[in-house]
C-alpha positions as CSV (number, residue, x, y, z in Angstrom):
1,M,28.0,32.6,48.5
2,D,24.3,33.4,49.6
3,S,21.6,30.9,49.9
4,S,19.5,31.9,46.8
5,N,23.0,31.3,44.9
6,V,23.0,27.9,46.4
7,L,19.7,27.1,45.4
8,R,20.2,28.0,41.9
9,I,23.1,25.1,41.9
10,F,20.7,22.7,43.0
11,A,18.3,23.7,40.1
12,S,20.2,21.8,37.8
13,V,19.6,18.4,36.9
14,P,23.0,17.6,35.5
15,R,24.6,19.2,38.6
16,L,22.6,16.9,40.7
17,K,23.7,14.1,38.6
18,L,27.1,14.9,39.4
19,I,26.5,15.1,43.3
20,T,25.2,11.7,43.3
21,C,27.8,10.4,41.4
22,L,30.3,11.7,44.0
23,K,28.4,10.3,46.7
24,S,30.7,7.1,46.9
25,G,33.8,9.1,47.0
26,R,36.0,11.3,45.0
27,K,36.3,10.9,41.1
28,N,38.0,12.3,38.4
29,V,36.6,13.9,35.5
30,S,37.2,10.7,33.4
31,E,35.2,8.7,36.1
32,L,32.5,11.3,36.4
33,I,32.1,11.1,32.7
34,K,31.5,7.3,32.6
35,T,29.3,7.2,35.8
36,C,27.3,10.1,35.1
37,G,26.6,9.9,31.4
38,L,27.3,13.6,30.7
39,S,29.9,14.9,28.3
40,Q,33.4,16.1,29.1
41,S,32.3,19.5,28.8
42,A,29.3,19.4,30.6
43,V,31.1,17.6,33.7
44,S,33.6,20.3,33.6
45,Q,31.3,23.3,33.2
46,H,29.1,21.8,36.1
47,L,32.1,20.8,38.4
48,S,33.3,24.6,38.0
49,K,30.1,25.8,39.5
50,L,29.8,23.3,42.1
51,K,33.2,24.1,43.3
52,K,33.0,27.8,43.1
53,S,29.7,27.4,45.4
54,G,31.6,25.4,47.9
55,L,29.8,22.3,47.5
56,V,32.6,20.4,45.8
57,K,36.5,20.5,46.4
58,A,39.1,19.7,44.1
59,E,42.5,17.8,45.1
60,K,45.3,17.6,42.4
61,E,47.3,14.4,42.4
62,G,50.0,14.8,39.6
63,R,48.3,15.5,36.6
64,V,45.1,14.3,37.8
65,I,42.5,16.4,39.9
66,Y,40.0,14.4,41.9
67,Y,36.6,16.0,43.0
68,S,34.5,15.1,46.1
69,L,31.8,16.6,48.2
70,T,32.6,18.8,50.9
71,D,29.4,17.6,53.0
72,K,28.0,14.4,52.8
73,E,24.3,15.9,53.8
74,I,24.6,17.4,50.1
75,V,23.7,13.9,48.9
76,S,20.4,13.8,50.8
77,I,19.4,16.9,49.5
78,S,20.2,16.5,46.0
79,Q,18.5,13.3,45.9
80,K,15.4,14.7,47.1
81,L,15.6,17.4,44.7
82,F,16.5,15.1,41.8
83,N,13.3,12.7,42.7
84,F,11.1,16.0,42.8
85,L,12.3,17.4,39.8
86,K,11.8,13.9,37.8
87,K,8.0,14.1,38.6
88,I,7.4,17.4,37.4
């Protein structure tokens, strides 16, 4: 994935929220719905894009899929962008 596509991923407030919610460790979709305050469909849609971009990975344990960040530096970048976007 090229850098412009990664920047498009960061241009979404819900995706930035998901990244922030994942900063404390891996979570499944139900946990992300509760902690991020997003609908199930929104969480699933944005997780798919984050996974495709390589920013998030998925690990299946039984019937449950846990999502986590591929790099902790992503949190710092996303928090700065989120704070900036809230100002404009």
